[in-house]
A tleap script that builds the chain and sets N, CA, C and O, in Angstrom:
source leaprc.protein.ff14SB
mol = sequence {
  NMET VAL TYR SER SER ILE GLN GLY LYS ASP
  ASP MET SER LYS ARG ILE VAL ALA LYS ASN
  GLY LYS LEU VAL ASN ASP LYS PHE GLU ILE
  ASP LYS THR LEU SER GLU ILE ASP GLU LYS
  VAL LYS ILE LYS LYS LEU TYR HIE ASP GLY
  ILE ILE ARG ARG ILE ASN LYS SER TYR LEU
  TYR CYS TYR LEU ASN HIE PRO GLU VAL ASP
  ILE LEU ASN ARG LYS ARG ILE GLY LEU VAL
  ILE TRP ASP LYS ASN ASP SER GLU GLU ILE
  ILE ARG LYS THR ILE GLU ALA ILE GLY LEU
  ASP ILE ASN GLN TRP GLU LYS SER TYR GLU
  THR TYR LYS ASN GLU PHE PRO GLU SER LYS
  LYS ASN LEU ILE ILE GLY MET ALA VAL ALA
  ALA ILE ILE ILE ILE VAL ILE LYS ILE ILE
  LYS CGLY
}
set mol.1.N position { 316.870 47.819 166.620 }
set mol.1.CA position { 315.601 47.610 167.490 }
set mol.1.C position { 314.890 46.356 166.888 }
set mol.1.O position { 314.656 46.251 165.684 }
set mol.2.N position { 314.584 45.472 167.764 }
set mol.2.CA position { 313.888 44.122 167.390 }
set mol.2.C position { 312.526 44.224 168.033 }
set mol.2.O position { 312.395 44.495 169.227 }
set mol.3.N position { 311.528 44.001 167.224 }
set mol.3.CA position { 310.055 43.931 167.662 }
set mol.3.C position { 309.457 42.659 167.320 }
set mol.3.O position { 309.775 42.058 166.294 }
set mol.4.N position { 308.509 42.183 168.235 }
set mol.4.CA position { 307.685 41.043 167.819 }
set mol.4.C position { 306.353 41.230 168.532 }
set mol.4.O position { 306.256 41.717 169.659 }
set mol.5.N position { 305.289 40.787 167.755 }
set mol.5.CA position { 303.911 41.007 168.248 }
set mol.5.C position { 303.036 39.804 167.810 }
set mol.5.O position { 303.219 39.313 166.696 }
set mol.6.N position { 302.159 39.347 168.587 }
set mol.6.CA position { 301.186 38.349 168.226 }
set mol.6.C position { 299.836 38.555 168.962 }
set mol.6.O position { 299.861 39.155 170.037 }
set mol.7.N position { 298.711 38.121 168.486 }
set mol.7.CA position { 297.466 38.171 169.121 }
set mol.7.C position { 297.549 37.328 170.426 }
set mol.7.O position { 298.353 36.400 170.521 }
set mol.8.N position { 296.737 37.656 171.382 }
set mol.8.CA position { 296.642 36.900 172.595 }
set mol.8.C position { 295.980 35.619 172.325 }
set mol.8.O position { 295.304 35.466 171.308 }
set mol.9.N position { 296.157 34.645 173.241 }
set mol.9.CA position { 295.652 33.254 173.162 }
set mol.9.C position { 294.163 33.239 173.489 }
set mol.9.O position { 293.300 32.775 172.744 }
set mol.10.N position { 293.941 33.821 174.734 }
set mol.10.CA position { 292.477 33.796 175.268 }
set mol.10.C position { 291.693 35.053 174.850 }
set mol.10.O position { 290.502 34.976 174.547 }
set mol.11.N position { 292.388 36.230 174.837 }
set mol.11.CA position { 291.756 37.433 174.556 }
set mol.11.C position { 292.309 37.916 173.167 }
set mol.11.O position { 293.373 38.534 173.115 }
set mol.12.N position { 291.621 37.646 172.110 }
set mol.12.CA position { 292.142 38.003 170.896 }
set mol.12.C position { 292.375 39.471 170.541 }
set mol.12.O position { 293.046 39.804 169.565 }
set mol.13.N position { 291.820 40.291 171.336 }
set mol.13.CA position { 292.024 41.721 171.159 }
set mol.13.C position { 293.212 42.239 171.827 }
set mol.13.O position { 293.664 43.359 171.592 }
set mol.14.N position { 293.766 41.333 172.745 }
set mol.14.CA position { 294.981 41.655 173.485 }
set mol.14.C position { 296.220 41.226 172.617 }
set mol.14.O position { 296.288 40.116 172.089 }
set mol.15.N position { 297.149 42.144 172.514 }
set mol.15.CA position { 298.430 41.929 171.747 }
set mol.15.C position { 299.524 41.560 172.718 }
set mol.15.O position { 299.684 42.231 173.738 }
set mol.16.N position { 300.337 40.442 172.418 }
set mol.16.CA position { 301.471 40.204 173.149 }
set mol.16.C position { 302.669 40.764 172.394 }
set mol.16.O position { 302.875 40.473 171.216 }
set mol.17.N position { 303.469 41.592 173.112 }
set mol.17.CA position { 304.446 42.377 172.354 }
set mol.17.C position { 305.798 42.168 173.148 }
set mol.17.O position { 305.837 42.076 174.375 }
set mol.18.N position { 306.918 42.101 172.309 }
set mol.18.CA position { 308.272 42.076 172.915 }
set mol.18.C position { 309.042 43.055 172.078 }
set mol.18.O position { 308.791 43.303 170.899 }
set mol.19.N position { 310.066 43.625 172.843 }
set mol.19.CA position { 310.940 44.593 172.176 }
set mol.19.C position { 312.382 44.340 172.791 }
set mol.19.O position { 312.602 44.313 174.002 }
set mol.20.N position { 313.287 44.168 171.851 }
set mol.20.CA position { 314.741 43.933 172.212 }
set mol.20.C position { 314.915 42.828 173.259 }
set mol.20.O position { 315.659 42.984 174.227 }
set mol.21.N position { 314.208 41.700 173.042 }
set mol.21.CA position { 314.435 40.519 173.890 }
set mol.21.C position { 313.505 40.503 175.118 }
set mol.21.O position { 313.517 39.524 175.863 }
set mol.22.N position { 312.760 41.476 175.335 }
set mol.22.CA position { 311.967 41.473 176.625 }
set mol.22.C position { 310.524 41.681 176.253 }
set mol.22.O position { 310.157 42.403 175.326 }
set mol.23.N position { 309.709 40.972 177.074 }
set mol.23.CA position { 308.248 41.124 176.993 }
set mol.23.C position { 307.812 42.540 177.420 }
set mol.23.O position { 308.350 43.044 178.406 }
set mol.24.N position { 306.950 43.151 176.792 }
set mol.24.CA position { 306.465 44.508 177.193 }
set mol.24.C position { 305.061 44.192 177.833 }
set mol.24.O position { 304.126 43.639 177.254 }
set mol.25.N position { 305.082 44.649 179.149 }
set mol.25.CA position { 303.832 44.402 179.983 }
set mol.25.C position { 302.962 45.666 180.158 }
set mol.25.O position { 301.736 45.589 180.235 }
set mol.26.N position { 303.616 46.794 180.217 }
set mol.26.CA position { 302.887 48.059 180.571 }
set mol.26.C position { 302.047 48.467 179.352 }
set mol.26.O position { 302.562 48.561 178.238 }
set mol.27.N position { 300.740 48.708 179.579 }
set mol.27.CA position { 299.812 49.095 178.521 }
set mol.27.C position { 300.252 50.270 177.666 }
set mol.27.O position { 300.141 50.221 176.441 }
set mol.28.N position { 300.744 51.312 178.288 }
set mol.28.CA position { 301.333 52.392 177.496 }
set mol.28.C position { 302.466 52.057 176.668 }
set mol.28.O position { 302.587 52.542 175.543 }
set mol.29.N position { 303.409 51.152 177.226 }
set mol.29.CA position { 304.627 50.752 176.437 }
set mol.29.C position { 304.174 49.777 175.306 }
set mol.29.O position { 304.791 49.787 174.241 }
set mol.30.N position { 303.156 48.967 175.491 }
set mol.30.CA position { 302.639 48.135 174.408 }
set mol.30.C position { 302.135 48.988 173.270 }
set mol.30.O position { 302.468 48.766 172.106 }
set mol.31.N position { 301.347 49.939 173.617 }
set mol.31.CA position { 300.765 50.874 172.594 }
set mol.31.C position { 301.949 51.607 171.888 }
set mol.31.O position { 301.945 51.706 170.661 }
set mol.32.N position { 302.883 52.083 172.585 }
set mol.32.CA position { 304.009 52.798 172.032 }
set mol.32.C position { 304.750 51.897 171.008 }
set mol.32.O position { 305.035 52.303 169.881 }
set mol.33.N position { 305.059 50.605 171.476 }
set mol.33.CA position { 305.729 49.684 170.611 }
set mol.33.C position { 305.030 49.286 169.400 }
set mol.33.O position { 305.632 49.149 168.334 }
set mol.34.N position { 303.634 49.073 169.542 }
set mol.34.CA position { 302.817 48.850 168.421 }
set mol.34.C position { 302.868 50.034 167.401 }
set mol.34.O position { 302.861 49.827 166.188 }
set mol.35.N position { 302.917 51.200 167.913 }
set mol.35.CA position { 302.961 52.421 167.099 }
set mol.35.C position { 304.321 52.410 166.203 }
set mol.35.O position { 304.388 52.707 165.010 }
set mol.36.N position { 305.398 51.998 167.054 }
set mol.36.CA position { 306.631 51.929 166.378 }
set mol.36.C position { 306.678 50.858 165.247 }
set mol.36.O position { 307.231 51.090 164.173 }
set mol.37.N position { 306.090 49.709 165.531 }
set mol.37.CA position { 305.933 48.652 164.508 }
set mol.37.C position { 305.139 49.216 163.354 }
set mol.37.O position { 305.555 49.034 162.209 }
set mol.38.N position { 304.008 49.896 163.577 }
set mol.38.CA position { 303.201 50.456 162.583 }
set mol.38.C position { 303.921 51.453 161.685 }
set mol.38.O position { 303.658 51.514 160.484 }
set mol.39.N position { 304.826 52.231 162.264 }
set mol.39.CA position { 305.632 53.228 161.437 }
set mol.39.C position { 306.609 52.446 160.537 }
set mol.39.O position { 306.911 52.916 159.440 }
set mol.40.N position { 307.109 51.288 160.952 }
set mol.40.CA position { 308.010 50.511 160.079 }
set mol.40.C position { 307.349 49.927 158.866 }
set mol.40.O position { 307.916 49.867 157.775 }
set mol.41.N position { 306.028 49.463 159.111 }
set mol.41.CA position { 305.402 48.652 158.076 }
set mol.41.C position { 304.192 49.367 157.337 }
set mol.41.O position { 303.541 48.729 156.509 }
set mol.42.N position { 303.919 50.551 157.602 }
set mol.42.CA position { 302.630 51.153 157.128 }
set mol.42.C position { 302.583 51.263 155.578 }
set mol.42.O position { 301.504 51.288 154.985 }
set mol.43.N position { 303.764 51.327 154.944 }
set mol.43.CA position { 303.745 51.495 153.456 }
set mol.43.C position { 304.075 50.218 152.746 }
set mol.43.O position { 304.305 50.250 151.537 }
set mol.44.N position { 304.113 49.147 153.388 }
set mol.44.CA position { 304.649 47.954 152.763 }
set mol.44.C position { 303.567 46.817 152.875 }
set mol.44.O position { 302.969 46.656 153.939 }
set mol.45.N position { 303.321 46.044 151.799 }
set mol.45.CA position { 302.515 44.912 151.840 }
set mol.45.C position { 303.335 43.702 152.466 }
set mol.45.O position { 304.371 43.324 151.918 }
set mol.46.N position { 302.912 43.173 153.484 }
set mol.46.CA position { 303.621 42.015 154.168 }
set mol.46.C position { 303.105 40.702 153.758 }
set mol.46.O position { 301.892 40.519 153.653 }
set mol.47.N position { 304.000 39.746 153.512 }
set mol.47.CA position { 303.674 38.391 153.169 }
set mol.47.C position { 303.691 37.527 154.333 }
set mol.47.O position { 304.629 37.646 155.121 }
set mol.48.N position { 302.763 36.657 154.552 }
set mol.48.CA position { 302.698 35.819 155.841 }
set mol.48.C position { 303.270 34.420 155.582 }
set mol.48.O position { 302.754 33.418 156.076 }
set mol.49.N position { 304.342 34.381 154.798 }
set mol.49.CA position { 304.794 32.949 154.411 }
set mol.49.C position { 306.063 32.438 155.103 }
set mol.49.O position { 306.638 31.421 154.716 }
set mol.50.N position { 306.497 33.209 156.184 }
set mol.50.CA position { 307.634 32.767 156.889 }
set mol.50.C position { 308.978 32.997 156.334 }
set mol.50.O position { 309.988 32.580 156.902 }
set mol.51.N position { 309.004 33.709 155.144 }
set mol.51.CA position { 310.187 34.040 154.466 }
set mol.51.C position { 310.745 35.393 154.889 }
set mol.51.O position { 309.958 36.337 154.962 }
set mol.52.N position { 311.945 35.557 155.154 }
set mol.52.CA position { 312.488 36.862 155.645 }
set mol.52.C position { 312.610 37.717 154.410 }
set mol.52.O position { 313.154 37.329 153.376 }
set mol.53.N position { 312.051 38.947 154.587 }
set mol.53.CA position { 312.029 39.889 153.493 }
set mol.53.C position { 312.467 41.327 154.089 }
set mol.53.O position { 312.533 41.545 155.299 }
set mol.54.N position { 312.724 42.171 153.200 }
set mol.54.CA position { 313.148 43.560 153.599 }
set mol.54.C position { 311.784 44.419 153.576 }
set mol.54.O position { 310.857 44.243 152.787 }
set mol.55.N position { 311.845 45.338 154.552 }
set mol.55.CA position { 310.826 46.416 154.572 }
set mol.55.C position { 311.324 47.653 153.918 }
set mol.55.O position { 310.606 48.384 153.236 }
set mol.56.N position { 312.654 47.869 154.168 }
set mol.56.CA position { 313.330 48.994 153.609 }
set mol.56.C position { 314.843 48.642 153.628 }
set mol.56.O position { 315.242 47.486 153.775 }
set mol.57.N position { 315.605 49.646 153.479 }
set mol.57.CA position { 317.152 49.454 153.381 }
set mol.57.C position { 317.693 48.752 154.634 }
set mol.57.O position { 318.616 47.942 154.560 }
set mol.58.N position { 317.109 49.076 155.759 }
set mol.58.CA position { 317.678 48.526 157.037 }
set mol.58.C position { 316.800 47.546 157.771 }
set mol.58.O position { 317.312 46.747 158.556 }
set mol.59.N position { 315.475 47.570 157.548 }
set mol.59.CA position { 314.665 46.660 158.404 }
set mol.59.C position { 314.209 45.422 157.565 }
set mol.59.O position { 313.945 45.478 156.364 }
set mol.60.N position { 314.150 44.353 158.301 }
set mol.60.CA position { 313.700 43.025 157.759 }
set mol.60.C position { 312.569 42.602 158.581 }
set mol.60.O position { 312.389 43.093 159.695 }
set mol.61.N position { 311.730 41.637 158.040 }
set mol.61.CA position { 310.638 41.121 158.790 }
set mol.61.C position { 310.352 39.607 158.336 }
set mol.61.O position { 310.794 39.127 157.292 }
set mol.62.N position { 309.605 38.968 159.201 }
set mol.62.CA position { 309.038 37.674 158.756 }
set mol.62.C position { 307.898 37.409 159.859 }
set mol.62.O position { 307.879 37.880 160.997 }
set mol.63.N position { 306.973 36.568 159.284 }
set mol.63.CA position { 305.861 36.019 160.156 }
set mol.63.C position { 306.259 34.723 160.558 }
set mol.63.O position { 306.776 33.986 159.719 }
set mol.64.N position { 306.077 34.305 161.826 }
set mol.64.CA position { 306.395 32.993 162.424 }
set mol.64.C position { 305.126 32.401 163.040 }
set mol.64.O position { 304.245 33.113 163.521 }
set mol.65.N position { 305.074 31.103 163.006 }
set mol.65.CA position { 303.934 30.394 163.668 }
set mol.65.C position { 304.185 30.318 165.131 }
set mol.65.O position { 305.324 30.199 165.580 }
set mol.66.N position { 303.061 30.389 165.915 }
set mol.66.CA position { 303.203 30.113 167.353 }
set mol.66.C position { 302.697 28.698 167.561 }
set mol.66.O position { 301.736 28.278 166.918 }
set mol.67.N position { 303.330 27.972 168.445 }
set mol.67.CA position { 302.905 26.505 168.582 }
set mol.67.C position { 301.558 26.288 169.243 }
set mol.67.O position { 300.979 25.203 169.205 }
set mol.68.N position { 301.052 27.439 169.893 }
set mol.68.CA position { 299.712 27.361 170.510 }
set mol.68.C position { 298.601 28.083 169.700 }
set mol.68.O position { 298.768 29.218 169.252 }
set mol.69.N position { 297.513 27.405 169.543 }
set mol.69.CA position { 296.335 28.009 168.886 }
set mol.69.C position { 295.475 28.905 169.800 }
set mol.69.O position { 295.551 28.781 171.022 }
set mol.70.N position { 294.733 29.723 169.272 }
set mol.70.CA position { 293.824 30.600 170.161 }
set mol.70.C position { 292.632 29.804 170.618 }
set mol.70.O position { 292.482 28.621 170.312 }
set mol.71.N position { 291.754 30.515 171.391 }
set mol.71.CA position { 290.590 29.783 171.933 }
set mol.71.C position { 289.654 29.265 170.876 }
set mol.71.O position { 288.838 28.387 171.153 }
set mol.72.N position { 289.742 29.749 169.756 }
set mol.72.CA position { 288.875 29.324 168.601 }
set mol.72.C position { 289.608 28.270 167.725 }
set mol.72.O position { 289.184 27.950 166.615 }
set mol.73.N position { 290.704 27.760 168.271 }
set mol.73.CA position { 291.544 26.752 167.601 }
set mol.73.C position { 292.143 27.248 166.269 }
set mol.73.O position { 292.348 26.464 165.343 }
set mol.74.N position { 292.400 28.478 166.197 }
set mol.74.CA position { 293.067 29.017 164.958 }
set mol.74.C position { 294.579 29.131 165.176 }
set mol.74.O position { 295.060 29.297 166.296 }
set mol.75.N position { 295.265 29.039 164.119 }
set mol.75.CA position { 296.743 29.209 164.209 }
set mol.75.C position { 297.008 30.727 164.567 }
set mol.75.O position { 296.311 31.655 164.159 }
set mol.76.N position { 298.034 30.841 165.329 }
set mol.76.CA position { 298.469 32.181 165.745 }
set mol.76.C position { 299.726 32.472 164.997 }
set mol.76.O position { 300.634 31.641 164.979 }
set mol.77.N position { 299.818 33.616 164.380 }
set mol.77.CA position { 301.003 33.941 163.543 }
set mol.77.C position { 301.526 35.365 164.065 }
set mol.77.O position { 300.841 36.386 164.128 }
set mol.78.N position { 302.807 35.239 164.408 }
set mol.78.CA position { 303.408 36.510 165.009 }
set mol.78.C position { 304.355 37.208 163.976 }
set mol.78.O position { 304.941 36.577 163.096 }
set mol.79.N position { 304.454 38.500 164.146 }
set mol.79.CA position { 305.341 39.386 163.287 }
set mol.79.C position { 306.574 39.635 164.015 }
set mol.79.O position { 306.569 40.016 165.186 }
set mol.80.N position { 307.727 39.406 163.278 }
set mol.80.CA position { 308.937 39.867 163.884 }
set mol.80.C position { 309.667 40.904 162.943 }
set mol.80.O position { 309.792 40.666 161.742 }
set mol.81.N position { 310.101 41.952 163.465 }
set mol.81.CA position { 310.810 42.998 162.642 }
set mol.81.C position { 312.131 43.336 163.347 }
set mol.81.O position { 312.159 43.442 164.573 }
set mol.82.N position { 313.171 43.498 162.629 }
set mol.82.CA position { 314.445 43.781 163.199 }
set mol.82.C position { 315.325 44.549 162.181 }
set mol.82.O position { 315.149 44.419 160.970 }
set mol.83.N position { 316.228 45.312 162.683 }
set mol.83.CA position { 317.301 46.080 161.953 }
set mol.83.C position { 318.288 45.056 161.526 }
set mol.83.O position { 318.614 44.133 162.272 }
set mol.84.N position { 318.774 45.216 160.310 }
set mol.84.CA position { 319.772 44.277 159.751 }
set mol.84.C position { 321.112 44.285 160.584 }
set mol.84.O position { 321.941 43.387 160.438 }
set mol.85.N position { 321.289 45.297 161.435 }
set mol.85.CA position { 322.459 45.381 162.232 }
set mol.85.C position { 322.225 44.774 163.603 }
set mol.85.O position { 323.179 44.650 164.371 }
set mol.86.N position { 321.024 44.395 163.943 }
set mol.86.CA position { 320.770 43.828 165.263 }
set mol.86.C position { 321.390 42.449 165.304 }
set mol.86.O position { 321.497 41.718 164.320 }
set mol.87.N position { 321.826 42.130 166.645 }
set mol.87.CA position { 322.531 40.815 166.848 }
set mol.87.C position { 321.515 39.751 166.755 }
set mol.87.O position { 320.331 39.978 167.007 }
set mol.88.N position { 321.988 38.505 166.369 }
set mol.88.CA position { 321.143 37.345 166.259 }
set mol.88.C position { 320.667 37.043 167.727 }
set mol.88.O position { 319.526 36.610 167.890 }
set mol.89.N position { 321.444 37.242 168.730 }
set mol.89.CA position { 321.054 36.914 170.062 }
set mol.89.C position { 319.845 37.654 170.472 }
set mol.89.O position { 318.918 37.088 171.053 }
set mol.90.N position { 319.838 39.051 170.146 }
set mol.90.CA position { 318.709 39.788 170.546 }
set mol.90.C position { 317.432 39.449 169.743 }
set mol.90.O position { 316.324 39.476 170.279 }
set mol.91.N position { 317.621 39.125 168.428 }
set mol.91.CA position { 316.501 38.657 167.649 }
set mol.91.C position { 315.920 37.401 168.277 }
set mol.91.O position { 314.717 37.321 168.526 }
set mol.92.N position { 316.804 36.392 168.539 }
set mol.92.CA position { 316.270 35.173 169.076 }
set mol.92.C position { 315.579 35.364 170.452 }
set mol.92.O position { 314.566 34.725 170.740 }
set mol.93.N position { 316.152 36.257 171.293 }
set mol.93.CA position { 315.494 36.543 172.584 }
set mol.93.C position { 314.147 37.125 172.444 }
set mol.93.O position { 313.230 36.796 173.197 }
set mol.94.N position { 314.003 38.030 171.442 }
set mol.94.CA position { 312.723 38.628 171.122 }
set mol.94.C position { 311.697 37.748 170.649 }
set mol.94.O position { 310.531 37.867 171.025 }
set mol.95.N position { 312.121 36.773 169.751 }
set mol.95.CA position { 311.230 35.758 169.235 }
set mol.95.C position { 310.729 34.860 170.326 }
set mol.95.O position { 309.534 34.586 170.443 }
set mol.96.N position { 311.687 34.398 171.138 }
set mol.96.CA position { 311.413 33.512 172.268 }
set mol.96.C position { 310.461 34.152 173.342 }
set mol.96.O position { 309.627 33.495 173.964 }
set mol.97.N position { 310.666 35.475 173.493 }
set mol.97.CA position { 309.951 36.181 174.578 }
set mol.97.C position { 308.393 36.028 174.367 }
set mol.97.O position { 307.644 35.950 175.341 }
set mol.98.N position { 307.917 35.986 173.043 }
set mol.98.CA position { 306.484 35.784 172.878 }
set mol.98.C position { 306.178 34.380 172.412 }
set mol.98.O position { 305.050 34.160 171.972 }
set mol.99.N position { 307.059 33.423 172.464 }
set mol.99.CA position { 306.772 32.054 172.346 }
set mol.99.C position { 306.807 31.630 170.848 }
set mol.99.O position { 306.410 30.495 170.582 }
set mol.100.N position { 307.224 32.400 169.896 }
set mol.100.CA position { 307.166 32.005 168.505 }
set mol.100.C position { 308.203 30.858 168.242 }
set mol.100.O position { 309.123 30.629 169.026 }
set mol.101.N position { 308.006 30.204 167.166 }
set mol.101.CA position { 308.874 29.077 166.700 }
set mol.101.C position { 310.236 29.521 166.306 }
set mol.101.O position { 310.423 29.993 165.184 }
set mol.102.N position { 311.240 29.389 167.207 }
set mol.102.CA position { 312.615 29.823 166.935 }
set mol.102.C position { 313.197 29.091 165.815 }
set mol.102.O position { 313.903 29.659 164.982 }
set mol.103.N position { 312.897 27.735 165.767 }
set mol.103.CA position { 313.435 26.822 164.735 }
set mol.103.C position { 313.026 27.346 163.358 }
set mol.103.O position { 313.853 27.405 162.448 }
set mol.104.N position { 311.747 27.729 163.198 }
set mol.104.CA position { 311.294 28.256 161.920 }
set mol.104.C position { 312.102 29.457 161.472 }
set mol.104.O position { 312.478 29.568 160.305 }
set mol.105.N position { 312.388 30.422 162.479 }
set mol.105.CA position { 313.101 31.665 162.209 }
set mol.105.C position { 314.624 31.204 161.729 }
set mol.105.O position { 315.142 31.699 160.728 }
set mol.106.N position { 315.198 30.338 162.438 }
set mol.106.CA position { 316.598 29.968 162.141 }
set mol.106.C position { 316.707 29.378 160.743 }
set mol.106.O position { 317.673 29.645 160.029 }
set mol.107.N position { 315.721 28.577 160.349 }
set mol.107.CA position { 315.661 27.994 159.034 }
set mol.107.C position { 315.557 29.117 157.930 }
set mol.107.O position { 316.265 29.104 156.923 }
set mol.108.N position { 314.675 30.030 158.184 }
set mol.108.CA position { 314.400 31.119 157.343 }
set mol.108.C position { 315.605 32.068 157.262 }
set mol.108.O position { 315.936 32.562 156.184 }
set mol.109.N position { 316.249 32.317 158.391 }
set mol.109.CA position { 317.405 33.142 158.456 }
set mol.109.C position { 318.559 32.503 157.698 }
set mol.109.O position { 319.256 33.173 156.936 }
set mol.110.N position { 318.747 31.292 157.894 }
set mol.110.CA position { 319.857 30.566 157.172 }
set mol.110.C position { 319.730 30.710 155.667 }
set mol.110.O position { 320.674 31.006 154.935 }
set mol.111.N position { 318.464 30.474 155.253 }
set mol.111.CA position { 318.106 30.574 153.759 }
set mol.111.C position { 318.385 32.035 153.364 }
set mol.111.O position { 319.034 32.261 152.343 }
set mol.112.N position { 317.931 33.005 154.112 }
set mol.112.CA position { 318.120 34.349 153.756 }
set mol.112.C position { 319.650 34.783 153.607 }
set mol.112.O position { 320.046 35.481 152.674 }
set mol.113.N position { 320.430 34.312 154.585 }
set mol.113.CA position { 321.818 34.609 154.530 }
set mol.113.C position { 322.535 33.990 153.299 }
set mol.113.O position { 323.513 34.512 152.763 }
set mol.114.N position { 321.975 32.865 152.914 }
set mol.114.CA position { 322.718 32.051 151.851 }
set mol.114.C position { 322.205 32.423 150.378 }
set mol.114.O position { 322.806 32.025 149.379 }
set mol.115.N position { 321.136 33.159 150.319 }
set mol.115.CA position { 320.574 33.514 149.078 }
set mol.115.C position { 321.447 34.686 148.449 }
set mol.115.O position { 321.978 35.574 149.117 }
set mol.116.N position { 321.513 34.566 147.150 }
set mol.116.CA position { 322.246 35.586 146.402 }
set mol.116.C position { 321.309 36.788 146.342 }
set mol.116.O position { 320.185 36.640 145.862 }
set mol.117.N position { 321.724 38.008 146.820 }
set mol.117.CA position { 320.843 39.209 146.816 }
set mol.117.C position { 320.303 39.479 145.401 }
set mol.117.O position { 321.042 39.435 144.417 }
set mol.118.N position { 318.983 39.762 145.332 }
set mol.118.CA position { 318.302 40.047 144.062 }
set mol.118.C position { 318.970 41.196 143.274 }
set mol.118.O position { 319.096 41.133 142.051 }
set mol.119.N position { 319.378 42.206 143.979 }
set mol.119.CA position { 320.022 43.412 143.296 }
set mol.119.C position { 321.368 42.971 142.651 }
set mol.119.O position { 321.733 43.464 141.584 }
set mol.120.N position { 322.069 42.076 143.284 }
set mol.120.CA position { 323.375 41.641 142.643 }
set mol.120.C position { 322.988 40.732 141.483 }
set mol.120.O position { 323.603 40.812 140.420 }
set mol.121.N position { 322.024 39.902 141.647 }
set mol.121.CA position { 321.552 39.031 140.548 }
set mol.121.C position { 321.247 39.863 139.230 }
set mol.121.O position { 321.737 39.598 138.132 }
set mol.122.N position { 320.402 40.867 139.479 }
set mol.122.CA position { 320.025 41.785 138.370 }
set mol.122.C position { 321.192 42.466 137.775 }
set mol.122.O position { 321.244 42.606 136.553 }
set mol.123.N position { 322.139 42.903 138.551 }
set mol.123.CA position { 323.321 43.550 138.008 }
set mol.123.C position { 324.141 42.688 137.179 }
set mol.123.O position { 324.591 43.084 136.103 }
set mol.124.N position { 324.376 41.400 137.686 }
set mol.124.CA position { 325.133 40.424 136.790 }
set mol.124.C position { 324.318 40.072 135.437 }
set mol.124.O position { 324.919 39.948 134.369 }
set mol.125.N position { 323.058 39.933 135.531 }
set mol.125.CA position { 322.268 39.680 134.322 }
set mol.125.C position { 322.389 40.817 133.363 }
set mol.125.O position { 322.622 40.631 132.169 }
set mol.126.N position { 322.225 42.035 133.916 }
set mol.126.CA position { 322.345 43.203 133.039 }
set mol.126.C position { 323.789 43.346 132.426 }
set mol.126.O position { 323.889 43.765 131.273 }
set mol.127.N position { 324.803 43.045 133.080 }
set mol.127.CA position { 326.146 42.995 132.584 }
set mol.127.C position { 326.364 42.018 131.516 }
set mol.127.O position { 327.034 42.280 130.517 }
set mol.128.N position { 325.789 40.876 131.729 }
set mol.128.CA position { 325.953 39.751 130.813 }
set mol.128.C position { 325.189 40.163 129.463 }
set mol.128.O position { 325.720 39.999 128.364 }
set mol.129.N position { 323.953 40.690 129.616 }
set mol.129.CA position { 323.222 41.157 128.400 }
set mol.129.C position { 324.028 42.182 127.659 }
set mol.129.O position { 324.173 42.097 126.439 }
set mol.130.N position { 324.546 43.130 128.355 }
set mol.130.CA position { 325.378 44.234 127.730 }
set mol.130.C position { 326.606 43.626 127.084 }
set mol.130.O position { 326.984 44.114 126.020 }
set mol.131.N position { 327.256 42.628 127.609 }
set mol.131.CA position { 328.459 41.988 127.042 }
set mol.131.C position { 328.057 41.340 125.700 }
set mol.131.O position { 328.732 41.512 124.684 }
set mol.132.N position { 326.964 40.606 125.726 }
set mol.132.CA position { 326.369 39.908 124.566 }
set mol.132.C position { 326.154 40.810 123.469 }
set mol.132.O position { 326.618 40.561 122.356 }
set mol.133.N position { 325.439 41.908 123.723 }
set mol.133.CA position { 325.108 42.988 122.790 }
set mol.133.C position { 326.465 43.510 122.202 }
set mol.133.O position { 326.581 43.578 120.979 }
set mol.134.N position { 327.414 43.853 122.960 }
set mol.134.CA position { 328.656 44.346 122.429 }
set mol.134.C position { 329.390 43.356 121.484 }
set mol.134.O position { 329.951 43.721 120.450 }
set mol.135.N position { 329.337 42.027 121.939 }
set mol.135.CA position { 329.895 40.989 121.108 }
set mol.135.C position { 329.156 40.858 119.754 }
set mol.135.O position { 329.782 40.720 118.703 }
set mol.136.N position { 327.896 40.902 119.806 }
set mol.136.CA position { 327.084 40.726 118.621 }
set mol.136.C position { 327.436 41.959 117.637 }
set mol.136.O position { 327.672 41.778 116.442 }
set mol.137.N position { 327.450 43.163 118.222 }
set mol.137.CA position { 327.715 44.271 117.379 }
set mol.137.C position { 329.126 44.240 116.816 }
set mol.137.O position { 329.285 44.654 115.668 }
set mol.138.N position { 330.161 43.792 117.506 }
set mol.138.CA position { 331.438 43.658 116.902 }
set mol.138.C position { 331.509 42.570 115.958 }
set mol.138.O position { 332.340 42.678 115.056 }
set mol.139.N position { 330.710 41.440 116.012 }
set mol.139.CA position { 330.771 40.465 114.918 }
set mol.139.C position { 330.038 40.993 113.719 }
set mol.139.O position { 330.474 40.724 112.600 }
set mol.140.N position { 328.926 41.746 113.870 }
set mol.140.CA position { 328.190 42.261 112.703 }
set mol.140.C position { 329.078 43.280 111.956 }
set mol.140.O position { 329.097 43.270 110.726 }
set mol.141.N position { 329.830 44.180 112.683 }
set mol.141.CA position { 330.678 45.122 112.043 }
set mol.141.C position { 331.924 44.514 111.427 }
set mol.141.O position { 332.602 45.136 110.609 }
set mol.142.N position { 332.217 43.266 111.840 }
set mol.142.CA position { 333.311 42.598 111.174 }
set mol.142.C position { 334.593 42.919 111.836 }
set mol.142.O position { 335.644 42.440 111.410 }
savepdb mol mol.pdb
quit
């Protein structure tokens, strides 16, 4: 499931919402989708820096800039949430449905895919430290 949401341009209390590549227009469906988004992120502090991060084992998120400012000339930032198994095509369609900067997401996604996962990094560092300790102990014991 892919979700995206951003404040309205003219009516800041209005949310623009997309789900699985399509704009959500029905008030009931908007509220339902916003509740689903809320369930995904309620226990997590989110960073607004455009970097793709994990919410949990299966969901990822990032904030993206919208090219249009609101009526008070402020930058509009939209939230995108997706399951790690969702297709890139559906993610792109959902981002484009609310007019977010797809190029920003593509750069962030490319960086995310190419980064060495933190958990693997920690495992390798832990194994290296353990190996060094074993070598030092063997040297000391002679």
